[in-house]
C-alpha positions in Angstrom: 75.5 75.5 90.5 75.5 78.4 93.1 72.6 79.9 91.2 70.6 76.7 91.5 71.2 76.5 95.2 70.1 80.2 95.5 66.8 79.3 93.7 66.0 76.6 96.2 67.0 78.7 99.2 64.8 81.6 98.0 61.8 79.2 97.5 62.3 77.7 100.9 62.6 81.1 102.6 59.3 82.3 101.1 57.6 79.1 102.0 58.7 79.3 105.6 57.8 83.0 105.7 54.1 82.2 105.0 53.9 79.0 107.1 55.6 80.4 110.2 54.2 83.3 112.2 55.1 85.2 115.2 54.0 84.1 118.6 51.2 86.0 120.3 52.5 89.1 122.0 51.8 89.3 125.7 48.5 90.9 126.4 47.6 91.1 122.7 44.4 89.7 121.1 44.7 88.7 117.5 41.7 89.4 115.3 41.0 87.8 111.9 41.0 90.4 109.0 40.7 88.1 106.0 40.3 84.4 105.6 40.5 82.3 102.4 41.1 78.7 101.5 44.8 79.2 101.5 45.6 81.7 104.2 44.3 83.6 107.3 45.3 87.3 107.8 45.2 88.6 111.4 46.1 91.8 113.1 46.9 92.9 116.7 46.4 96.6 117.3 47.6 99.0 114.6 51.2 98.0 114.4 51.2 94.2 114.3 50.0 91.8 111.6 50.6 88.2 110.6 49.6 85.8 107.9 49.0 82.1 108.5 48.8 79.6 105.7 46.3 76.8 105.6 47.9 73.6 104.3 46.1 72.1 101.3 44.3 68.8 101.6 46.6 65.8 101.7 49.7 68.0 102.6 50.7 68.3 106.2 53.3 71.0 106.8 55.0 71.3 110.2 56.7 74.5 111.2 60.2 74.0 112.4 63.0 76.3 113.4 65.3 77.6 110.7 68.6 75.8 110.4 71.4 77.2 112.5 74.1 76.5 110.0 74.2 77.6 106.4 76.2 74.5 105.5 73.2 72.2 106.0 71.6 70.8 102.8 68.6 73.0 102.1 66.9 70.4 99.8 67.1 67.8 102.6 65.6 70.3 105.1 62.7 71.0 102.7 62.1 67.3 102.2 62.1 66.6 105.9 59.3 69.2 106.4 57.0 67.6 103.8 55.3 64.3 104.5 54.4 61.9 101.7 51.1 62.9 100.1 49.7 62.3 96.6 50.1 65.9 95.6 53.7 66.2 97.0 55.3 62.9 95.7 56.2 64.2 92.3 57.8 67.4 93.8 59.9 65.3 96.3 61.2 63.1 93.5 62.3 66.2 91.5 64.1 67.5 94.6 65.9 64.2 95.0 67.1 64.4 91.5 68.3 68.0 91.9 70.0 67.1 95.2 72.0 64.3 93.5 73.1 66.8 90.8 74.1 69.3 93.5 76.3 66.7 95.3 77.9 65.5 92.1 78.8 69.0 91.0 80.1 69.9 94.5 82.5 66.9 94.3 83.7 68.0 90.9 84.3 71.5 92.2 86.3 70.2 95.1 88.4 68.1 92.8 89.0 71.1 90.5 90.2 73.2 93.5 92.6 70.5 94.6 94.1 70.1 91.1 94.4 73.9 90.8 96.3 74.1 94.1 98.5 71.2 93.0 99.2 73.1 89.7 100.3 76.2 91.7 102.9 74.2 93.8 106.5 73.7 92.5 106.7 70.5 90.6 109.1 68.8 88.2 108.8 69.8 84.6 107.9 66.2 83.7 104.9 66.3 86.0 103.4 69.6 84.6 101.9 68.2 81.4 100.1 65.5 83.5 98.7 68.0 85.9 97.5 70.3 83.1 95.8 67.4 81.4 94.0 66.5 84.7 92.9 70.1 85.2 91.5 70.3 81.7 89.6 67.1 82.2 88.1 68.3 85.4 87.1 71.6 83.7 85.3 69.7 80.9 83.5 67.5 83.3 82.4 70.5 85.4 81.1 72.3 82.3 79.1 69.1 81.3 77.6 68.9 84.8 76.7 72.6 84.8 75.0 72.1 81.4 73.0 69.2 82.7 71.9 71.2 85.8 71.0 74.2 83.7 68.9 72.0 81.3 67.1 70.4 84.3 66.4 73.9 85.8 65.1 75.2 82.5 62.9 72.1 82.2 61.5 72.7 85.7 60.6 76.3 84.8 59.1 75.2 81.5 57.0 72.6 83.3 55.2 75.3 85.2 53.0 75.9 82.2 51.9 72.2 82.3 51.5 72.3 86.1 49.1 75.2 85.9 46.7 73.0 84.0 46.1 71.2 87.3 46.5 73.8 90.0 47.9 77.2 90.6 50.9 78.0 92.7 51.0 81.0 95.1 52.2 84.3 93.8 55.1 84.5 96.2 56.2 81.0 95.2 56.7 82.0 91.5 58.1 85.5 92.0 61.7 84.7 93.2 62.4 82.5 90.2 61.0 85.1 87.9 63.3 87.8 89.3 66.4 85.6 89.0 65.7 84.6 85.4 64.7 88.0 84.2 67.1 89.3 81.5 66.8 92.9 82.7 67.8 91.9 86.2 70.8 89.9 84.9 72.0 92.8 82.8 71.8 95.1 85.8 73.7 92.6 87.9 76.5 92.6 85.3 76.6 96.4 85.3 76.9 96.4 89.1 79.7 93.8 88.9 81.6 95.8 86.3 81.3 99.0 88.5 82.6 97.0 91.5 85.6 95.8 89.5 86.3 99.4 88.3 86.3 100.5 91.9 88.8 97.9 92.9 91.1 98.9 90.0 91.2 102.6 91.2 92.9 101.5 94.5 96.0 100.6 92.5 97.1 104.2 92.5 97.9 103.8 96.2 100.4 101.0 95.6 103.9 101.1 94.1 104.2 100.9 90.3 106.9 98.4 89.2 108.3 98.4 85.7 111.0 96.1 84.2 112.8 96.7 80.9 115.5 94.7 79.1 117.0 95.3 75.7 120.0 95.2 73.4 121.6 98.5 72.8 124.0 99.7 70.1 125.7 103.1 70.3 127.6 104.8 67.5 129.4 108.0 68.5 131.1 110.1 65.7 132.9 113.1 67.2 135.3 115.5 65.4 138.8 115.1 66.8 140.4 118.0 68.6 143.7 119.4 67.4 143.7 117.5 64.2 144.5 118.7 60.7 142.6 118.5 58.4 139.5 119.6 60.3 137.3 116.9 59.0 139.1 114.2 61.0 136.7 112.5 63.5 136.8 109.9 66.1 134.5 106.9 65.8 133.3 105.3 69.0 131.0 102.3 68.6 129.8 100.1 71.5 127.0 97.6 72.1 125.7 95.4 74.9 122.7 94.5 77.0 120.9 96.8 79.4 118.4 95.6 82.1 116.5 97.8 84.6 113.8 97.7 87.2 112.0 100.8 88.4 109.7 101.3 91.4 107.5 104.4 91.5 105.5 105.4 94.6 103.0 108.3 94.7 103.7 110.3 97.8 101.2 113.2 97.4 98.9 114.0 94.5 96.7 116.8 96.1 93.7 114.4 96.5 93.5 113.2 92.9 93.4 109.5 93.8 91.0 110.1 96.6 88.6 111.8 94.3 88.9 109.1 91.7 88.1 106.4 94.3 85.2 108.3 95.8 83.8 108.8 92.3 84.1 105.1 91.6 82.4 104.3 94.9 79.5 106.5 94.1 79.3 104.9 90.6 79.2 101.4 92.1 76.5 102.5 94.6 74.5 104.0 91.8 74.8 100.7 89.8 73.4 98.9 92.9 70.5 101.3 93.1 69.8 100.7 89.4 69.8 97.0 90.1 67.3 97.5 92.9 65.1 99.7 90.6 65.1 97.0 87.9 64.0 94.4 90.5 61.3 96.7 91.7 60.0 97.3 88.2 60.0 93.5 87.5 58.0 92.8 90.8 55.5 95.6 90.1 55.2 94.5 86.5 54.5 90.9 87.5 52.0 91.9 90.1 50.1 94.2 87.7 50.1 91.5 85.0 48.7 89.1 87.5 45.9 91.4 88.9 45.0 92.9 85.5 44.5 89.4 84.2 42.0 88.7 87.0 40.2 92.0 86.2 39.9 91.2 82.5 38.6 87.7 83.4 36.1 89.1 85.8 34.8 91.6 83.3 34.6 89.1 80.5 32.7 86.5 82.6 30.3 89.2 83.8 29.6 90.3 80.2 29.1 86.6 79.2 26.5 86.2 82.0 24.7 89.4 81.0 24.8 88.3 77.3 23.4 84.9 78.2 20.7 86.4 80.4 19.7 88.8 77.6 19.6 85.9 75.2 17.3 83.9 77.5 15.1 86.9 78.1 14.9 87.6 74.4 13.8 84.0 73.7 11.1 84.2 76.3 9.9 87.5 74.9 9.7 86.2 71.4 7.7 83.2 72.6 5.3 85.6 74.4 4.9 87.7 71.3 4.1 84.7 69.2 1.4 83.7 71.8 0.0 87.2 71.8 1.1 87.8 75.4 3.9 90.3 74.8 4.5 93.5 72.9 6.8 93.8 69.9 8.3 97.0 71.4 9.4 95.1 74.5 10.9 92.4 72.2 12.9 95.0 70.3 14.1 96.7 73.5 15.4 93.4 74.8 17.0 92.5 71.5 18.7 95.9 71.4 20.1 95.2 74.9 21.2 91.7 73.8 23.1 93.0 70.8 24.8 95.6 73.0 26.0 93.1 75.5 27.0 90.7 72.7 29.4 93.5 71.4 30.6 94.1 75.0 31.3 90.4 75.4 33.4 90.3 72.2 35.2 93.4 73.3 36.0 92.1 76.7 37.2 88.9 75.1 39.8 90.9 73.2 40.8 92.6 76.5 41.1 89.2 78.2 43.3 87.9 75.3 45.5 90.9 75.6 45.8 90.4 79.4 46.7 86.7 78.8 49.4 87.7 76.3 50.8 90.3 78.7 50.8 87.8 81.5 52.6 85.3 79.3 55.2 87.9 78.3 56.0 88.8 81.9 55.8 85.4 83.6 57.1 83.4 80.6 54.3 80.8 80.6 50.6 80.7 79.5 48.0 80.7 82.3 45.3 78.1 82.5 42.3 77.8 84.7 42.2 81.6 85.3 39.2 81.2 87.6 41.5 79.4 90.1 44.1 82.1 90.2 44.9 83.0 93.8 44.7 86.6 94.7 48.1 88.1 95.9 48.1 89.0 99.6 47.3 92.6 100.2 50.3 93.0 102.5 52.7 91.0 100.1 54.9 94.1 100.0 54.5 94.9 103.7 52.2 97.0 105.9 50.6 100.0 104.1 52.5 103.2 104.8 50.8 106.1 106.4 50.1 109.5 104.8 53.0 111.9 105.0 55.6 109.2 104.8 58.8 110.8 103.4 59.8 109.8 99.8 63.5 110.0 100.4 63.8 106.2 100.1 62.5 106.3 96.5 65.0 104.4 94.3 65.0 106.9 91.4 65.7 109.7 93.9 68.6 107.8 95.4 70.1 107.3 91.9 69.7 111.1 91.4 71.6 111.8 94.6 74.5 109.6 93.4 74.6 111.7 90.2 75.3 114.7 92.4 78.0 112.9 94.3 79.7 111.7 91.1 79.7 115.2 89.7 81.1 116.6 92.9 84.0 114.2 93.0 84.8 114.9 89.4 85.0 118.6 90.2 87.3 117.8 93.2 89.6 116.0 90.8 89.6 118.9 88.4 90.6 121.3 91.2 93.4 119.0 92.2 94.9 119.1 88.7 95.9 122.7 89.4 98.2 121.5 92.2 101.6 119.7 92.1 102.2 116.1 92.8 105.1 114.4 94.4 106.4 110.9 93.4 109.3 108.8 94.7 111.3 106.7 92.3 113.9 104.0 92.9 115.6 102.3 90.0 118.3 99.7 89.4 120.1 99.3 86.0 122.5 96.6 84.9 124.7 97.1 81.8 126.7 94.4 80.2 129.4 94.4 77.5 130.8 97.6 76.1 127.9 99.6 77.5 129.3 99.0 80.9 132.3 101.2 80.1 134.6 98.3 79.3 136.0 97.8 75.8 137.0 94.7 73.9 135.4 92.4 76.4 132.0 90.8 76.6 132.2 90.0 80.3 132.3 93.6 81.6 129.3 94.5 83.8 128.1 97.8 85.4 125.4 98.3 88.1 123.6 101.6 88.7 121.3 102.5 91.6 119.2 105.7 91.6 116.7 107.2 93.9 114.6 110.3 93.1 111.9 112.4 94.7 110.2 114.5 92.0 107.7 117.2 92.2 105.7 117.7 89.0 103.6 120.9 88.6 101.9 121.8 85.3 101.8 125.6 85.4 100.2 126.2 82.1 98.4 124.0 79.7 96.6 126.3 77.3 93.6 126.9 79.8 92.5 123.2 79.3 92.1 122.5 83.0 90.2 125.7 83.5 87.6 124.9 80.8 87.3 121.3 82.1 86.6 122.6 85.6 84.0 125.1 84.4 82.3 122.3 82.4 82.1 120.0 85.4 80.8 122.8 87.6 77.9 123.2 85.2 77.3 119.4 85.3 77.1 119.5 89.1 74.5 122.2 88.9 72.6 120.2 86.3 72.6 117.1 88.6 71.3 119.2 91.5 68.5 120.6 89.3 67.5 117.1 88.1 67.5 115.8 91.7 65.1 118.7 92.7 62.8 117.9 89.8 62.7 114.1 90.6 62.0 114.9 94.3 59.1 117.2 93.4 57.8 114.6 90.9 58.1 111.7 93.4 56.2 113.7 96.0 53.5 114.4 93.5 53.3 110.7 92.6 53.0 109.7 96.3 50.2 112.2 96.9 48.3 111.0 93.8 48.8 107.4 94.8 47.6 108.1 98.3 44.5 109.9 97.2 43.7 107.1 94.8 44.2 104.5 97.5 41.8 106.4 99.9 39.2 107.0 97.1 39.2 103.3 96.1 39.0 102.2 99.7 36.0 104.4 100.3 34.4 103.4 97.1 34.6 99.7 98.1 32.0 100.3 100.8 29.7 102.0 98.4 30.1 99.3 95.8 29.5 96.6 98.4 26.3 98.2 99.5 25.3 98.6 95.8 25.7 94.9 95.3 23.5 94.2 98.3 20.8 96.6 97.1 20.8 95.3 93.6 20.5 91.7 94.8 17.6 92.6 97.0 15.9 94.6 94.3 16.3 91.8 91.8 14.7 89.3 94.1 11.8 91.7 94.7 11.3 92.4 91.0 11.5 88.7 90.2 8.8 88.1 92.8 6.6 90.8 91.3 7.2 89.3 87.8 6.1 85.9 89.0 3.0 87.5 90.5 2.3 89.2 87.2 2.9 92.7 88.5 6.2 93.5 86.6 7.3 93.1 83.0 10.1 90.8 82.1 12.1 93.8 80.9 12.3 95.0 84.6 13.6 91.6 85.7 16.2 91.6 83.0 17.3 95.1 83.9 17.7 94.3 87.6 19.5 91.1 86.9 21.9 93.0 84.6 22.4 95.7 87.2 23.2 93.1 89.8 25.8 91.3 87.6 27.5 94.6 86.7 27.6 95.8 90.3 29.2 92.4 91.3 32.0 92.7 88.8 32.5 96.3 89.7 33.0 95.4 93.3 35.4 92.5 92.5 37.5 94.8 90.2 37.5 97.6 92.8 39.0 95.2 95.3 41.8 94.5 92.8 42.2 98.2 92.1 42.5 98.7 95.9 45.4 96.2 95.9 47.1 97.9 92.9 46.9 101.2 94.7 48.6 99.7 97.7 51.4 98.3 95.6 51.8 101.7 93.8 52.4 103.4 97.2 55.1 100.9 98.0 56.7 101.5 94.6 56.8 105.3 95.0 58.2 105.0 98.5 60.9 102.5 97.5 59.4 99.9 99.8 59.3 96.9 97.4 62.6 95.6 98.8 61.3 93.2 101.4 60.0 90.8 98.7 63.3 90.7 96.9 
């Protein structure tokens, strides 16, 4: 149930983040950078930017202040912000259903907690079976409720596929759910949880260790008797009884062994957290690239289809002219050659589009429909573009490598502490009954023993084992340092390449844009010359083809520009804001 509430909260937070925007800074004039049907991107100077969403037709969204209390119902808050509209009615009904399930489950959890508290209080033995039965009943009901909520959630996620047949959702609206449901993210979360529990367990060395023992003892002592003849005469002393003991041991000083173990566990837990963040980053980038590459493949295929269709029409016109004796056979063959070429390209691009669709489906877990209506992700979805020379120290892989150094160092500190003594305090109480107490021929005899010890333990020689272990861990530390240096150099190279690619694509955009304008104008002029009888149809076909190819090149270059921006964020470890 907590996970379901998290889904809803994340969706609401992303929705508010786009709908709400910062107030105009004093003395700052906002300029429009980009405007689409769904959003307006503005900037103020070089350091301020904002994005305003444009509500769809029939849906009026009012910006309100975020709730001051986390205890308020997030579903109710979301419903209050949405007025009834034809496109929103179905979503509101779904939210009402989920809200009822949330309330029902919360009531069951409260009842479960109350019963648990009741079970922990002293009660009569006759009441315990009744309490246990009630607790078991509540647990079963809670499991049933969680199963229903899980099934409802899975159905909502599965319905996304059907919803896309009507209209697309924004990229940022789908991404949070994808991150939460991803198996790689779930596995990394479990690894982090395990590392955290291991860290908690290491603190136990600071606390007293208490042991209790109880047992039945039997002693049989056969001792040769003194001053007897013959010499084989022995005394036979046999006694038995019950012995109970409790011992408390407290570590007083261990030369830093415990501190090293705990610091190593801390570094391991921190590294597990970095690995979780790295997995999230990979999922986000993978989802973005699958989204954008699908758009690129679609643009390429559509352009090839248009060129193929244009070639087919031109070929039909040329064949008709040749039949009428107005065209040349050579021109016909040339156009047919072009037609066959673009026919092959169209089939090849179809395969590329199918591959992109399959990739999208594998990443997003649903099959896309109406690809032409896919909204383009915002250029600043991951934040403002970093500047050249930004340090790469925040790179997640680099932070993981630094934790490897810390872990190796703490292990080496522990190895060095093994050469030093440790001091422990011990307090024990022993109770002996029967003959073991020193009394004979009675079962009621009892003896109590108290003992307190402070012991120093120092292993002076262990066959050079600790020496070899220390040497091995010293080598591992040097290895971790070398790996960190290599990752740092590689990361810096990746950033430089990503930055150069970003600058190159950005500059190429202007060139491609101008190319589209030139080809469009040349096509119009060539068409006019053809209509006037001054240019062959081959020239018109060539200019039309060039115009279509330049258009798709410009569209795909815009997508490549976005991809290069996201790559910069990935290298610098700046994907975190979207998580």
